[in-house]
N, C-alpha and C positions, 0 to 999 in steps of 0.2 A: 363322209366325214357330218360334226356335228352334229349331233342330233337330243343333242343340251346345248343352253349358254354357252355360247359360244366369243371367241377373237377371230378376227380376222389376220388374215398374212395372204399380201398378194403382189406375185411375180409381175411383171409387165413389162415385156419384153419389146420394147418401142422399137419401129421399122423391122422385127428380124424373119416376118411369119412366115416371108416367103423368102428363106432359107433354113425351111424345120426340110430335113432330108428321109430319109426313113432309118437311118440309123442312129438319128433320137426314140428311143427307142423307149423312155418312159417318159417323154411327152404325148405320145400313143399314147402308149400304157392309157397314163389321166386320161385321158379324150376320153380311149374306149369303157372309162369305168363312172365320167363325170357328167354332166349335163352344160350342153356348149350348146351357143347360140354364134348368129353375129350381129353383129352394134357396124349402122352406114352413120357413114358421120357425113356432114351438108360443107359440100364443094368449100375448100381450098381459097379466099380472097387470092386475086392474081401475084397481087405483089406479095404472098408473106414471104416469109425467109424460112431455116428451116428449126432453126431455134424460136420463133411463136409458135409454127407448125405444133413442136413439143408442148409446148405451154398450154397451148389451145386447144390440143385430143387428150390434153392430162384435167384442165378442167372440166371437158366433154361426161369421159367418166364417173366427175365426181359431182357429175349434174350444176357447176358449178360458174355457167357460163356464163351468166351475169356482171360474175364478179372476174370471171377476166376481161369483162368487154370494161368492169369500171375501176382495172385495177390502174391502169393511171391518171385514173379521179384523186385530187383531194380533197374531193365535198361528200365524199361516196361514203358511208359506211361500209367494209365488208363484211358478214356474218360468220364467223370464225368455223369447227368441220362439228365443235367441242359446244359451241349457242345450238348448231342444228339438229343435230345429234345427241341429246339429254345427258350432256357432260363427256363426250366423248371423247375419250385419248387417241390422239396419231400422230402416227410418223411415219417420214420419207426417206428412202437410201436413195440416195446420186450423186453425180458427181458433175449433174451440168448445172449453168449457170444458174439461167431461168428459171428453172422449178426450183431451187432455191429459192429463189426469192421470189415463186407466187407460192409453194404449198406455205414458205413462211407468213405468208401474207394472208393465205386461208387455216394461222394456228396450228397448224404440223408444225410438229417437231423439226428440224431436220439436218441428216445425217448427212455422210458424204461415205462413201466405199474404207478409208482408208482414218478415220476419224471417226468410231462412236462408241457415242458416250461419256465420253478422255480418256474412254483406257489404251488409250494407243497403238491398237493393233488394224490391221492390216485387210480384210475384207480380199482386198482383191489380187493380198499374195497367200491366202492362204484358201487350205485345203477345206473343199463340199464340206466336207463332218461337222470342218467346226465352227464353218458358216452357219450353217442348218443349227445346231445347235445353241449359235451365239445370236440368229434372228430368234430363234422360239424362248430363247428368255428371259427375252424383251418381251416377250405375250405373258408370260409368265410360265413358261410350262421346262419344267428340269426336271433329270435322270428317268422322265421315265411319268412326271406327276404333275400336276396340275396345283399350283400355287394360289391362296384364296386370290393375293394380290397381287397384282401385273406393271408394272413400268407404261404399257401401252393394248388397248384395243384392240384396235385396229396398227399394222403395220405396212407399206408402198415397200419397194423393192423396185427400183426401176435402173433398167437396164436395157441401156442408147448402141446403136449402130458404135460398138469402137470406142466409149464413152469411160469402158470401166476400164478396160488397158492401154498403157501407151500403144501406140500400133497403127495403121494407115490402111488401109484396103479391106478386100475380099477375107483372107486369115484373122484379120482383129472382128471382121463379123464372128467367122466359123468360133472361132472361139468364147463368144459370148455367147452364141445359140448352144454351144457347148455344156459352156455355166449354165445354162440354166436348167439344162439337161437334169446334169447332175443336178444342183438345187432338188427334185420334182422328186430321184430319187432319193437322197435322204431323205428330207421329205417325211413324202411314203414311208419307209421304214422303218418310222418312229413313229408315223402318227397311224398306227395300224389298225382296220376296224374291230371293231371293239374295246381296241387300248383307250386306258386314260385318256390318251393325247388325244386319239383316233375322236372322239362324241363332241371334245371341246375344240378342239380346229377346221378356221372355217377358211379352207385352201382357195384362188385362186387363182388360174394363170392367163393373163391377157397378152395375146399374141399383134399385135399390129402392122399393115408395111408401113409405114409412114411415109414418108413422097411419096407418090407415080404417078410415073407420066404415059403415051404413049409409045414415046419415043425408050423406054426400059426394056424393051423387048420382051416381058415378061410374058405368060398367058394368062392372065387376070377379068375375072368375070365382074370387077370392079367399075373396065373398062369396057365393056361392051356396052353398046349403047341399047333401048330398050327397042328400034326399028331389026335392034340382025341378033334378038332373041329370042331362042328356042320358047313356046307359047312351052311347052308342054315343059320349059323346067323355071316359069315366068314363079312361080308361086315360093320360090324356093329360093327369092332375091328377097336379103336384105334391106328391110327398111327402117328409118330411125325416129316411122314417126306411128302415133296406136290410129287403127283404121275400130267405130264404132259403128254399128247394124242395126234400123231399128226393127224390131221385126212383131209379127203381131201376133199377142195373141190366145190361141181358141178356147174353146170351155165344152 
């Protein structure tokens, strides 16, 4: 997608990565066509709450760690997304109170799932086809065409474990993953390769594991110590640091 000047849509499945299964065909289809990567974040502070984790990890995705560390300081000015990225207009759709507050301080326009742009419609109770259409409208895509101007250049859709719908437990989490799977399907059907929207839309899907402990019973490589690591697979482990090598040049 996006081989011209583009507008971005980021779907963020917070804490949902380990619940993806073979039935989520559209997520697997996107992964087979897209550029994929891994991001390993620093260990969380021991006393960190779930609410703090959600905001901290989002700050890392936006490269806004300094802003997160200074968010409670009244004497520190936090640069907005618009100031950092040449006037970019960005929005976030979330039901999480912490993200709403942090996003607002970063200059993001903040929407909840049941109140977007004052139109009074509910994304959480609407069909995914309708939701897909409304998300693309925010980016200036309508009826297969790209409008010259758009309300936003970048839109984040944050779907946390159970935040989008009322309910508890594994059933709610499963509904959230199915919702993201359906959203991806709807967007990919509209933004076909070679189409006008497909050449201007940059779609990113971010799926995180959320808070994970050794007692979760999930067989995840992120919990494997370096001593237990298979040497042949060591280069596949994600790293949040860039490594530089100095090499001699020969003439």
